[in-house]
C-alpha positions in Angstrom: 26.8 -16.4 -108.4 27.4 -19.4 -106.2 30.2 -21.8 -106.8 29.4 -25.4 -106.2 33.0 -26.6 -106.1 35.7 -25.8 -103.6 39.2 -25.2 -104.8 41.3 -28.3 -105.2 44.6 -28.7 -103.5 46.4 -28.1 -106.8 44.3 -24.9 -107.3 45.2 -23.7 -103.8 48.9 -24.4 -104.5 48.6 -22.4 -107.7 46.8 -19.6 -106.0 49.5 -19.5 -103.3 52.2 -19.3 -105.9 50.3 -16.6 -107.8 49.8 -14.6 -104.6 53.5 -14.7 -103.7 54.5 -13.6 -107.2 51.8 -10.9 -107.3 52.8 -9.5 -103.9 56.5 -9.5 -105.0 55.7 -7.8 -108.3 53.5 -5.1 -106.7 56.0 -4.5 -103.9 53.3 -5.5 -101.3 53.4 -7.8 -98.3 51.1 -10.4 -96.9 50.3 -7.8 -94.3 49.0 -5.5 -97.0 46.9 -8.4 -98.4 45.6 -9.2 -95.0 44.4 -5.6 -94.6 42.7 -5.6 -98.0 41.0 -8.9 -97.3 40.3 -8.0 -93.7 41.6 -11.4 -92.7 42.6 -12.2 -89.1 46.3 -13.0 -89.8 49.0 -12.5 -92.3 49.8 -16.2 -92.5 49.3 -17.6 -95.9 46.8 -20.4 -94.9 44.5 -17.7 -93.4 44.8 -15.5 -96.5 44.0 -18.5 -98.7 41.0 -19.4 -96.5 39.7 -15.8 -97.0 40.1 -16.2 -100.7 38.4 -19.6 -100.6 35.4 -18.0 -99.0 35.2 -15.4 -101.8 35.5 -18.2 -104.3 32.7 -20.2 -102.6 30.4 -17.2 -102.6 31.2 -15.6 -105.9 33.0 -18.2 -108.0 36.3 -17.9 -109.8 35.2 -14.7 -111.6 34.3 -13.1 -108.3 37.7 -14.1 -106.8 39.5 -12.6 -109.8 37.4 -9.4 -109.6 38.1 -9.1 -105.9 41.9 -9.4 -106.5 41.6 -6.8 -109.3 39.8 -4.4 -106.9 42.6 -4.9 -104.3 45.3 -4.1 -106.9 43.3 -1.0 -108.0 43.1 0.1 -104.3 46.9 -0.3 -103.9 47.6 1.7 -107.1 45.3 4.5 -105.9 47.3 4.5 -102.6 50.5 4.8 -104.5 49.1 7.7 -106.6 47.8 9.5 -103.5 49.9 8.5 -100.5 48.1 11.1 -98.3 44.9 9.1 -98.6 46.7 6.0 -97.4 47.5 7.5 -94.0 44.5 7.3 -91.7 43.8 10.5 -89.8 44.6 10.4 -86.1 41.5 9.7 -84.1 40.2 12.7 -82.0 40.4 12.7 -78.2 42.9 9.9 -78.2 46.2 10.9 -76.7 49.3 10.3 -78.7 51.5 7.8 -76.8 54.5 9.8 -77.8 53.1 12.8 -75.9 53.3 10.8 -72.7 57.0 10.0 -73.5 57.7 13.7 -74.1 56.1 14.6 -70.8 58.1 11.9 -69.0 61.3 13.2 -70.7 60.5 16.7 -69.6 59.9 15.5 -66.1 63.2 13.7 -66.0 65.1 16.7 -67.4 63.4 18.9 -64.8 64.4 16.6 -62.0 67.9 16.5 -63.4 68.0 20.3 -63.5 66.6 20.5 -59.9 69.2 18.1 -58.8 72.0 20.1 -60.5 70.6 23.3 -58.8 70.6 21.6 -55.4 74.1 20.3 -56.0 75.3 23.8 -56.9 73.6 25.2 -53.7 75.2 22.5 -51.6 78.6 23.2 -53.1 78.2 26.9 -52.5 77.3 26.2 -48.8 80.3 24.0 -48.4 82.6 26.6 -49.9 81.0 29.5 -48.1 78.8 28.3 -45.2 78.3 31.7 -43.6 77.6 33.5 -46.8 80.8 35.6 -46.4 84.1 35.4 -48.2 86.0 33.2 -45.7 86.0 29.5 -45.8 87.7 27.4 -43.1 89.5 24.4 -44.5 91.4 22.3 -42.1 91.8 25.0 -39.5 93.0 27.6 -42.1 90.8 30.3 -43.4 90.8 31.4 -47.0 89.5 34.8 -47.8 88.2 36.1 -51.1 90.6 39.0 -50.7 93.6 36.7 -50.7 94.4 37.0 -46.9 95.0 33.7 -45.2 94.1 33.7 -41.4 93.3 31.1 -38.9 89.7 30.9 -38.0 88.0 29.3 -35.0 84.8 28.8 -36.8 85.4 25.1 -37.4 
């Protein structure tokens, strides 16, 4: 059924007010309506243009029927929230996996740095691998004996 008349400015204003009230009442947003209409933007003028096209092609009855179908779709999504979520596409990496890998790499580098620091600290405390460490010309032994050493 073709409509020979376009919506008047008053009808567009009424339709906009209706849409705002309808979205508020149903707990939906303009983004939800954009997805249902497959419009290019969530801006109200773009949504109204999409609805005007439906009106031009199918008339006022077709426009009303289309809005009823959208509400039915939304209700079915509320009744079955699992169906609302789209399955993850196959063979497409999850971007969060990349973040996890980066985090693991950072943690590994931090652990390697801590291990290197511990090894350097051990070398400073015990450069010869023995018990004695020469600090300022005095030697400290693990056995508690303090002797002078000529190592440093």
